[in-house]
C-alpha beads as a LAMMPS data file, in Angstrom:
LAMMPS data file: protein, C-alpha beads

327 atoms
326 bonds

1 atom types
1 bond types

-500.0 500.0 xlo xhi
-500.0 500.0 ylo yhi
-500.0 500.0 zlo zhi

Masses

1 110.0

Atoms # bond

1 1 1 17.872 -31.161 8.865
2 1 1 15.664 -31.593 11.916
3 1 1 17.566 -28.731 13.547
4 1 1 16.982 -26.325 10.645
5 1 1 15.497 -23.086 11.985
6 1 1 15.402 -20.812 8.895
7 1 1 14.424 -21.812 5.349
8 1 1 14.361 -19.117 2.665
9 1 1 13.078 -20.295 -0.719
10 1 1 11.954 -16.869 -1.911
11 1 1 12.212 -15.878 -5.586
12 1 1 12.688 -19.459 -6.757
13 1 1 10.261 -18.932 -9.604
14 1 1 10.246 -22.584 -10.682
15 1 1 9.601 -23.931 -7.202
16 1 1 6.000 -25.183 -7.163
17 1 1 5.653 -27.849 -4.497
18 1 1 6.680 -28.447 -0.913
19 1 1 7.412 -32.111 -0.179
20 1 1 5.492 -33.923 2.550
21 1 1 8.845 -34.495 4.234
22 1 1 8.807 -30.880 5.346
23 1 1 6.973 -32.224 8.382
24 1 1 10.340 -33.520 9.597
25 1 1 11.671 -29.971 9.998
26 1 1 10.315 -29.854 13.510
27 1 1 12.632 -27.001 14.602
28 1 1 11.724 -24.703 11.705
29 1 1 10.726 -21.212 12.846
30 1 1 11.060 -19.073 9.704
31 1 1 9.848 -20.002 6.212
32 1 1 9.863 -17.605 3.251
33 1 1 8.111 -18.714 0.054
34 1 1 7.771 -15.248 -1.490
35 1 1 7.416 -15.265 -5.292
36 1 1 7.395 -19.021 -5.687
37 1 1 4.832 -20.941 -7.749
38 1 1 3.607 -23.078 -4.894
39 1 1 -0.067 -24.056 -5.289
40 1 1 -0.915 -25.533 -1.903
41 1 1 0.516 -26.439 1.470
42 1 1 1.111 -30.161 2.061
43 1 1 -0.648 -31.951 4.902
44 1 1 2.695 -32.438 6.628
45 1 1 3.006 -28.673 6.841
46 1 1 0.725 -28.753 9.865
47 1 1 3.452 -30.465 11.890
48 1 1 5.609 -27.334 11.960
49 1 1 4.561 -26.489 15.489
50 1 1 7.489 -24.121 16.098
51 1 1 6.972 -22.044 12.962
52 1 1 6.563 -18.377 13.915
53 1 1 7.078 -16.596 10.571
54 1 1 5.457 -17.619 7.272
55 1 1 5.758 -15.415 4.182
56 1 1 3.532 -16.373 1.243
57 1 1 3.602 -12.975 -0.472
58 1 1 3.383 -12.956 -4.282
59 1 1 2.473 -16.649 -4.464
60 1 1 0.080 -16.109 -7.346
61 1 1 -0.607 -19.824 -7.832
62 1 1 -1.444 -20.515 -4.192
63 1 1 -5.054 -21.706 -3.962
64 1 1 -5.461 -22.576 -0.304
65 1 1 -3.949 -22.349 3.167
66 1 1 -6.247 -24.965 4.672
67 1 1 -4.991 -26.237 8.002
68 1 1 -2.966 -23.138 8.791
69 1 1 -4.650 -22.926 12.190
70 1 1 -2.558 -25.958 13.186
71 1 1 0.558 -23.762 13.177
72 1 1 -0.018 -22.876 16.791
73 1 1 3.167 -20.800 17.258
74 1 1 2.637 -18.598 14.202
75 1 1 3.168 -14.899 14.905
76 1 1 3.669 -13.477 11.398
77 1 1 1.598 -14.455 8.348
78 1 1 2.005 -12.626 5.031
79 1 1 -0.456 -13.280 2.202
80 1 1 -0.343 -10.038 0.188
81 1 1 -0.399 -10.580 -3.588
82 1 1 -1.069 -14.276 -3.178
83 1 1 -4.126 -15.946 -4.678
84 1 1 -5.589 -16.524 -1.216
85 1 1 -8.137 -13.907 -0.212
86 1 1 -9.509 -13.276 3.253
87 1 1 -12.849 -14.988 2.875
88 1 1 -14.802 -16.615 5.684
89 1 1 -12.972 -19.945 5.867
90 1 1 -9.486 -18.436 5.682
91 1 1 -10.225 -15.815 8.324
92 1 1 -11.886 -18.366 10.589
93 1 1 -8.649 -20.359 10.623
94 1 1 -6.530 -17.249 11.097
95 1 1 -8.653 -16.252 14.087
96 1 1 -7.582 -19.487 15.782
97 1 1 -3.912 -18.433 15.720
98 1 1 -3.674 -17.234 19.309
99 1 1 -0.130 -15.860 19.032
100 1 1 -0.587 -14.006 15.746
101 1 1 0.860 -10.478 15.827
102 1 1 1.262 -9.481 12.159
103 1 1 -1.065 -10.307 9.260
104 1 1 -1.032 -9.048 5.682
105 1 1 -3.944 -10.137 3.509
106 1 1 -6.240 -9.419 0.538
107 1 1 -9.897 -8.628 1.196
108 1 1 -12.370 -8.634 -1.702
109 1 1 -15.727 -9.183 0.013
110 1 1 -17.813 -7.162 2.431
111 1 1 -18.253 -10.216 4.650
112 1 1 -14.489 -10.694 4.880
113 1 1 -13.973 -7.085 5.879
114 1 1 -16.735 -7.289 8.471
115 1 1 -15.220 -10.464 9.914
116 1 1 -11.918 -8.674 10.516
117 1 1 -13.519 -5.529 11.879
118 1 1 -15.640 -7.619 14.233
119 1 1 -12.528 -9.092 15.853
120 1 1 -10.540 -6.358 17.589
121 1 1 -7.514 -8.590 18.140
122 1 1 -7.384 -9.595 14.473
123 1 1 -7.876 -6.006 13.260
124 1 1 -4.940 -4.920 15.408
125 1 1 -2.761 -7.560 13.711
126 1 1 -3.311 -6.169 10.221
127 1 1 0.020 -4.831 8.974
128 1 1 -0.645 -4.930 5.229
129 1 1 -4.049 -4.800 3.526
130 1 1 -5.088 -5.070 -0.113
131 1 1 -8.705 -3.991 -0.629
132 1 1 -10.104 -4.801 -4.059
133 1 1 -13.351 -5.087 -6.009
134 1 1 -15.462 -2.822 -3.798
135 1 1 -16.929 -1.028 -6.810
136 1 1 -20.605 -1.857 -6.371
137 1 1 -20.764 -1.102 -2.662
138 1 1 -18.617 1.890 -1.641
139 1 1 -15.773 1.184 0.746
140 1 1 -15.546 3.543 3.716
141 1 1 -11.885 4.149 4.472
142 1 1 -12.729 5.193 8.032
143 1 1 -13.595 1.548 8.755
144 1 1 -9.869 0.878 8.864
145 1 1 -9.277 3.197 11.809
146 1 1 -9.332 0.227 14.172
147 1 1 -6.311 -1.248 12.360
148 1 1 -3.846 0.630 14.517
149 1 1 -0.796 -1.206 13.137
150 1 1 -1.667 -0.822 9.445
151 1 1 1.473 0.116 7.523
152 1 1 0.802 -0.885 3.914
153 1 1 -2.514 -0.231 2.167
154 1 1 -3.419 -0.988 -1.437
155 1 1 -6.888 -0.176 -2.752
156 1 1 -7.788 -1.531 -6.188
157 1 1 -10.929 -1.311 -8.306
158 1 1 -12.894 0.181 -5.445
159 1 1 -15.079 3.179 -4.688
160 1 1 -13.575 4.769 -1.592
161 1 1 -15.896 7.029 0.386
162 1 1 -14.439 9.933 2.293
163 1 1 -13.611 10.313 5.932
164 1 1 -15.973 12.840 7.479
165 1 1 -13.970 16.061 7.194
166 1 1 -15.915 17.616 10.051
167 1 1 -14.039 15.261 12.364
168 1 1 -11.443 16.792 14.621
169 1 1 -7.917 15.690 13.877
170 1 1 -7.014 13.922 17.067
171 1 1 -3.644 13.983 18.784
172 1 1 -3.339 10.360 17.718
173 1 1 -4.168 10.457 13.988
174 1 1 -6.285 7.684 12.500
175 1 1 -3.515 6.121 10.430
176 1 1 -0.467 6.976 12.509
177 1 1 1.570 3.986 11.278
178 1 1 0.485 3.995 7.640
179 1 1 3.622 4.452 5.504
180 1 1 2.735 3.073 2.054
181 1 1 -0.457 3.737 0.093
182 1 1 -1.247 2.527 -3.428
183 1 1 -4.508 3.253 -5.225
184 1 1 -5.164 1.607 -8.563
185 1 1 -8.183 1.820 -10.852
186 1 1 -10.254 3.681 -8.288
187 1 1 -12.494 5.566 -10.689
188 1 1 -15.050 7.117 -8.359
189 1 1 -12.897 9.539 -6.397
190 1 1 -12.174 13.165 -7.272
191 1 1 -9.801 13.758 -4.379
192 1 1 -7.926 11.855 -1.683
193 1 1 -8.139 14.336 1.163
194 1 1 -8.374 11.445 3.634
195 1 1 -4.588 11.083 3.225
196 1 1 -4.289 13.963 5.680
197 1 1 -5.052 11.368 8.345
198 1 1 -1.812 9.528 7.444
199 1 1 0.903 11.954 8.640
200 1 1 3.723 9.405 8.402
201 1 1 3.189 8.472 4.771
202 1 1 6.473 7.581 3.040
203 1 1 5.357 6.294 -0.369
204 1 1 2.251 7.324 -2.305
205 1 1 1.327 5.674 -5.611
206 1 1 -1.810 6.429 -7.620
207 1 1 -2.391 4.574 -10.875
208 1 1 -5.016 4.476 -13.604
209 1 1 -7.660 6.389 -11.679
210 1 1 -9.664 8.372 -14.192
211 1 1 -11.615 10.754 -11.945
212 1 1 -8.936 11.978 -9.528
213 1 1 -8.670 15.768 -9.919
214 1 1 -6.654 16.682 -6.841
215 1 1 -4.887 14.886 -4.043
216 1 1 -5.820 17.262 -1.213
217 1 1 -8.906 19.447 -1.534
218 1 1 -8.403 22.898 0.013
219 1 1 -11.998 23.379 1.117
220 1 1 -12.183 19.990 2.805
221 1 1 -8.866 20.549 4.543
222 1 1 -10.074 23.821 6.042
223 1 1 -12.924 21.909 7.703
224 1 1 -10.396 19.914 9.707
225 1 1 -8.912 21.249 12.917
226 1 1 -5.424 20.457 14.143
227 1 1 -4.076 19.222 10.825
228 1 1 -0.313 19.552 10.527
229 1 1 1.538 20.207 7.274
230 1 1 0.927 17.116 5.106
231 1 1 3.486 14.799 3.531
232 1 1 6.323 15.692 5.908
233 1 1 7.674 12.125 5.822
234 1 1 7.009 11.503 2.117
235 1 1 9.981 10.104 0.179
236 1 1 8.416 8.914 -3.077
237 1 1 5.423 10.138 -5.076
238 1 1 4.222 8.262 -8.174
239 1 1 1.306 9.180 -10.442
240 1 1 0.505 7.258 -13.610
241 1 1 -2.345 7.754 -16.075
242 1 1 -4.412 10.267 -14.128
243 1 1 -6.067 12.208 -16.976
244 1 1 -7.935 14.686 -14.730
245 1 1 -5.308 15.346 -12.053
246 1 1 -4.758 19.104 -11.732
247 1 1 -3.352 19.592 -8.244
248 1 1 -1.348 17.789 -5.579
249 1 1 -1.699 20.511 -2.969
250 1 1 -2.921 24.097 -3.124
251 1 1 0.268 25.755 -1.883
252 1 1 3.998 24.918 -1.781
253 1 1 5.099 22.284 0.719
254 1 1 8.535 21.752 2.284
255 1 1 8.830 18.050 1.324
256 1 1 11.794 17.705 3.663
257 1 1 12.426 14.043 2.816
258 1 1 11.112 13.761 -0.742
259 1 1 13.596 12.067 -3.069
260 1 1 11.535 11.234 -6.147
261 1 1 8.402 12.396 -7.911
262 1 1 7.053 10.742 -11.056
263 1 1 4.013 11.923 -12.995
264 1 1 3.462 10.183 -16.326
265 1 1 0.410 10.797 -18.491
266 1 1 -1.081 13.405 -16.184
267 1 1 -1.757 16.078 -18.844
268 1 1 -3.630 18.531 -16.585
269 1 1 -1.005 18.642 -13.849
270 1 1 0.458 22.087 -14.568
271 1 1 2.000 22.991 -11.235
272 1 1 3.980 21.125 -8.599
273 1 1 3.657 22.229 -4.941
274 1 1 7.238 23.501 -4.754
275 1 1 8.940 26.767 -3.948
276 1 1 12.601 27.714 -3.859
277 1 1 13.153 25.997 -0.490
278 1 1 11.205 22.766 -1.077
279 1 1 13.019 19.407 -1.112
280 1 1 16.208 20.527 0.656
281 1 1 18.019 17.259 -0.174
282 1 1 18.472 18.411 -3.739
283 1 1 21.461 16.171 -4.498
284 1 1 19.258 13.116 -3.873
285 1 1 16.188 14.437 -5.691
286 1 1 14.812 13.524 -9.125
287 1 1 11.696 14.319 -11.150
288 1 1 10.263 12.315 -14.024
289 1 1 7.373 13.637 -16.091
290 1 1 6.092 12.780 -19.519
291 1 1 5.328 13.191 -22.278
292 1 1 7.770 16.118 -22.705
293 1 1 5.069 18.770 -23.103
294 1 1 4.091 18.126 -19.495
295 1 1 7.385 19.697 -18.497
296 1 1 7.281 22.619 -20.916
297 1 1 3.720 23.473 -19.844
298 1 1 4.558 23.591 -16.138
299 1 1 3.826 26.732 -14.159
300 1 1 6.269 27.683 -11.415
301 1 1 5.893 29.532 -8.138
302 1 1 8.656 31.916 -9.252
303 1 1 11.837 31.984 -11.329
304 1 1 13.999 30.754 -8.440
305 1 1 11.802 27.666 -8.084
306 1 1 12.044 26.974 -11.799
307 1 1 15.832 27.305 -11.779
308 1 1 16.062 25.027 -8.763
309 1 1 14.019 22.118 -10.088
310 1 1 14.061 22.213 -13.888
311 1 1 17.592 20.723 -14.154
312 1 1 16.461 17.721 -12.101
313 1 1 14.014 16.366 -14.673
314 1 1 14.831 13.101 -16.396
315 1 1 15.179 13.769 -20.103
316 1 1 13.827 10.388 -21.194
317 1 1 10.551 9.580 -19.473
318 1 1 10.134 6.457 -21.653
319 1 1 12.609 4.714 -19.351
320 1 1 9.718 4.599 -16.919
321 1 1 7.400 1.696 -17.704
322 1 1 4.587 -0.058 -15.890
323 1 1 2.848 -3.364 -16.463
324 1 1 -0.342 -2.183 -14.770
325 1 1 -2.208 -1.292 -17.960
326 1 1 -2.932 -4.893 -18.837
327 1 1 -3.982 -6.004 -15.355

Bonds

1 1 1 2
2 1 2 3
3 1 3 4
4 1 4 5
5 1 5 6
6 1 6 7
7 1 7 8
8 1 8 9
9 1 9 10
10 1 10 11
11 1 11 12
12 1 12 13
13 1 13 14
14 1 14 15
15 1 15 16
16 1 16 17
17 1 17 18
18 1 18 19
19 1 19 20
20 1 20 21
21 1 21 22
22 1 22 23
23 1 23 24
24 1 24 25
25 1 25 26
26 1 26 27
27 1 27 28
28 1 28 29
29 1 29 30
30 1 30 31
31 1 31 32
32 1 32 33
33 1 33 34
34 1 34 35
35 1 35 36
36 1 36 37
37 1 37 38
38 1 38 39
39 1 39 40
40 1 40 41
41 1 41 42
42 1 42 43
43 1 43 44
44 1 44 45
45 1 45 46
46 1 46 47
47 1 47 48
48 1 48 49
49 1 49 50
50 1 50 51
51 1 51 52
52 1 52 53
53 1 53 54
54 1 54 55
55 1 55 56
56 1 56 57
57 1 57 58
58 1 58 59
59 1 59 60
60 1 60 61
61 1 61 62
62 1 62 63
63 1 63 64
64 1 64 65
65 1 65 66
66 1 66 67
67 1 67 68
68 1 68 69
69 1 69 70
70 1 70 71
71 1 71 72
72 1 72 73
73 1 73 74
74 1 74 75
75 1 75 76
76 1 76 77
77 1 77 78
78 1 78 79
79 1 79 80
80 1 80 81
81 1 81 82
82 1 82 83
83 1 83 84
84 1 84 85
85 1 85 86
86 1 86 87
87 1 87 88
88 1 88 89
89 1 89 90
90 1 90 91
91 1 91 92
92 1 92 93
93 1 93 94
94 1 94 95
95 1 95 96
96 1 96 97
97 1 97 98
98 1 98 99
99 1 99 100
100 1 100 101
101 1 101 102
102 1 102 103
103 1 103 104
104 1 104 105
105 1 105 106
106 1 106 107
107 1 107 108
108 1 108 109
109 1 109 110
110 1 110 111
111 1 111 112
112 1 112 113
113 1 113 114
114 1 114 115
115 1 115 116
116 1 116 117
117 1 117 118
118 1 118 119
119 1 119 120
120 1 120 121
121 1 121 122
122 1 122 123
123 1 123 124
124 1 124 125
125 1 125 126
126 1 126 127
127 1 127 128
128 1 128 129
129 1 129 130
130 1 130 131
131 1 131 132
132 1 132 133
133 1 133 134
134 1 134 135
135 1 135 136
136 1 136 137
137 1 137 138
138 1 138 139
139 1 139 140
140 1 140 141
141 1 141 142
142 1 142 143
143 1 143 144
144 1 144 145
145 1 145 146
146 1 146 147
147 1 147 148
148 1 148 149
149 1 149 150
150 1 150 151
151 1 151 152
152 1 152 153
153 1 153 154
154 1 154 155
155 1 155 156
156 1 156 157
157 1 157 158
158 1 158 159
159 1 159 160
160 1 160 161
161 1 161 162
162 1 162 163
163 1 163 164
164 1 164 165
165 1 165 166
166 1 166 167
167 1 167 168
168 1 168 169
169 1 169 170
170 1 170 171
171 1 171 172
172 1 172 173
173 1 173 174
174 1 174 175
175 1 175 176
176 1 176 177
177 1 177 178
178 1 178 179
179 1 179 180
180 1 180 181
181 1 181 182
182 1 182 183
183 1 183 184
184 1 184 185
185 1 185 186
186 1 186 187
187 1 187 188
188 1 188 189
189 1 189 190
190 1 190 191
191 1 191 192
192 1 192 193
193 1 193 194
194 1 194 195
195 1 195 196
196 1 196 197
197 1 197 198
198 1 198 199
199 1 199 200
200 1 200 201
201 1 201 202
202 1 202 203
203 1 203 204
204 1 204 205
205 1 205 206
206 1 206 207
207 1 207 208
208 1 208 209
209 1 209 210
210 1 210 211
211 1 211 212
212 1 212 213
213 1 213 214
214 1 214 215
215 1 215 216
216 1 216 217
217 1 217 218
218 1 218 219
219 1 219 220
220 1 220 221
221 1 221 222
222 1 222 223
223 1 223 224
224 1 224 225
225 1 225 226
226 1 226 227
227 1 227 228
228 1 228 229
229 1 229 230
230 1 230 231
231 1 231 232
232 1 232 233
233 1 233 234
234 1 234 235
235 1 235 236
236 1 236 237
237 1 237 238
238 1 238 239
239 1 239 240
240 1 240 241
241 1 241 242
242 1 242 243
243 1 243 244
244 1 244 245
245 1 245 246
246 1 246 247
247 1 247 248
248 1 248 249
249 1 249 250
250 1 250 251
251 1 251 252
252 1 252 253
253 1 253 254
254 1 254 255
255 1 255 256
256 1 256 257
257 1 257 258
258 1 258 259
259 1 259 260
260 1 260 261
261 1 261 262
262 1 262 263
263 1 263 264
264 1 264 265
265 1 265 266
266 1 266 267
267 1 267 268
268 1 268 269
269 1 269 270
270 1 270 271
271 1 271 272
272 1 272 273
273 1 273 274
274 1 274 275
275 1 275 276
276 1 276 277
277 1 277 278
278 1 278 279
279 1 279 280
280 1 280 281
281 1 281 282
282 1 282 283
283 1 283 284
284 1 284 285
285 1 285 286
286 1 286 287
287 1 287 288
288 1 288 289
289 1 289 290
290 1 290 291
291 1 291 292
292 1 292 293
293 1 293 294
294 1 294 295
295 1 295 296
296 1 296 297
297 1 297 298
298 1 298 299
299 1 299 300
300 1 300 301
301 1 301 302
302 1 302 303
303 1 303 304
304 1 304 305
305 1 305 306
306 1 306 307
307 1 307 308
308 1 308 309
309 1 309 310
310 1 310 311
311 1 311 312
312 1 312 313
313 1 313 314
314 1 314 315
315 1 315 316
316 1 316 317
317 1 317 318
318 1 318 319
319 1 319 320
320 1 320 321
321 1 321 322
322 1 322 323
323 1 323 324
324 1 324 325
325 1 325 326
326 1 326 327
């Protein structure tokens, strides 16, 4: 066992404790504890001096990662959807990991965010970020521009302030690597025009956000110079319980890679940004909307567009369920 290099315990939902004897796995380099019920890391864990990859994602019972700075070879640390947030003590230890290259973490305090932003090396390591509970003090999305390797962003229960739309769209866009964005219970935003600064977005999910009226605002977009056609890389679009959403985009888009669009309980969404040439991969494309009157009330660019997309709707939208309502 001392020669064991990879240990994958992920999705063992009844696994709740690492034995102290794990310290004997002195050759271990990769450890995945995703979706286990582990509550803490044993003291012997600090002896894993060769460990380079540690995945603690979805460890909802995990209370602490004290001593993690002792893992001196660690390059990848994943803490998204764990119960460990990036507060002062956690980030102070993480800052001591000299070889760290990739970090995913939850931030729920202004001080935690400032601690990351004040450390250029640490900010550049952020690969996945979950921002939550910034409702009282607005969260400025432009603060994340220094996170050049950010790929996954979730914003929950937060007031997101806009990027200054008088900015010039640079040759290197602010969020060039951002591929997945989820916004949940963000009830202070009427539009999400800042997504124009994420040209390589693949998946966009917006849930339970009562004030969102449009995704991209036409007037704000016209203030930007150098913006390319948005959502060119988008593959999946999911909207759920957006009572005021009326528009995704103000004109038809090509959606060259889009494979799925879901809009459930978005009663004011009357038109999709499609024309007769949108979504060329039609054989791989599906649309789910509900309740049924959402479909019957849709307005189409023209009859050809209607004939192209109407057959692709799922007939039973109730097959789509979410557990977000109770969270």
